[in-house]
N, C-alpha and C positions, 0 to 999 in steps of 0.2 A: 586416271593415269596414276595418281599418287597411290591408290590402293594396290595397283599392280606392282609398283616398285617396292612397296612395303611387303607384299606377299613374296616377291623374289628374294628380298633381303632375308625375310624370315626363314624361307626354305633353304637358302644358302647357309644361314647360321645353324639350323638344325642339322644339315648334312655335315657340316664341319664338326660339330659336337659329336655326331655319330662316328665319324672317321677317327677322331681323337680317342674316343672311348674304345673303339675296336683295335687301334694301334696299341693302346696301353695294355689291353687284355692280351694281345699277341706277345708283348714283351714280357708279360708276367710269367709265361711258360707253363707247361703242362707236366705236373709231377709224375704222372703215369708214363709219359714218354721219357721223362728224365730218369726214371728207374731203369729203362732200357739202355739209355746212354751210360748210366753208371756201371753197367755190367763190365765195361772195359776198365773202369776205375777199381772195381772190386778185386782185381788181381793184387793191387797194393793197399787198398784201404777197406777197412771194415765198415759196413753201414749200420750193423747192429750192436756195436760196442765202441768204446773209446780206446780199446786196446790197440796197440801199434801192430801193424802187419809189416810191410816195408815202409809205408807212410802212416800218418796218424789215423786212428779210428775217427770216424766222422759222425757217430751218434751224438745228437745234441749240438751239432756244430754251431747253428745260429743262436744257441742259448749262451754261448761264450762271449766274453767281451773282446777277447784277442785271439788271433790265429797263432799257430805254433811259431811263426816267424816274428811274432811281437806286434804285427800290424793290427789296427782295429778291425774287428770283424764286420765287414760291410759287404754287400753284394758286389760292389765294384772291386774290393780287394780280393774277394774269392774269384771273380772273373779274371782279374789280373794273374792270380796264381795258376788258374787253369790255362790261360793264354801263354804265359811265359815259363811255367814250370820252375825248375830250380831245386837245388839241394837233392838231387837224384830223381826228381819228377820230370818227365818229358813235357815239352810245350805242346799244347793242344790248339794253338791259335789257328793253324792251318788245317787241323784234322777235324775240328768240329765247327759246324755252322753257328751263326749267332742264335738261331732258333734252338739248336741243340744245347747250347750253353744256357739259354733261358730256361729250357726244360730241366736241365741238370741242376741249376740253382734252385728252381722250384721244388725239385725232389729233395735236395739237400735240406731245404727248410722243413721237410716233414720228418727228418730223422730225429 
């Protein structure tokens, strides 16, 4: 009886670890899909240079300490900027799914 309980506990623990790992991977985003999402951003932002178009060029974005608005450059702050827009940039909170935003951020990290 004790061995059966231990087996069920071990199986439950393994399943929980697998689900957490899968969820973390899903949140990480897919840079290839993010490149497709970025196509709508490319109207205003360069991906291959830091040169300003309508908005700032995003090459090397995640190598910077701060964003152009002065905030520390973190995934959360980039997501907030995508969600809320501002300073001429439209808000994408309702236009992009969470998965698309994860993919976009994964792509921006490759620039």
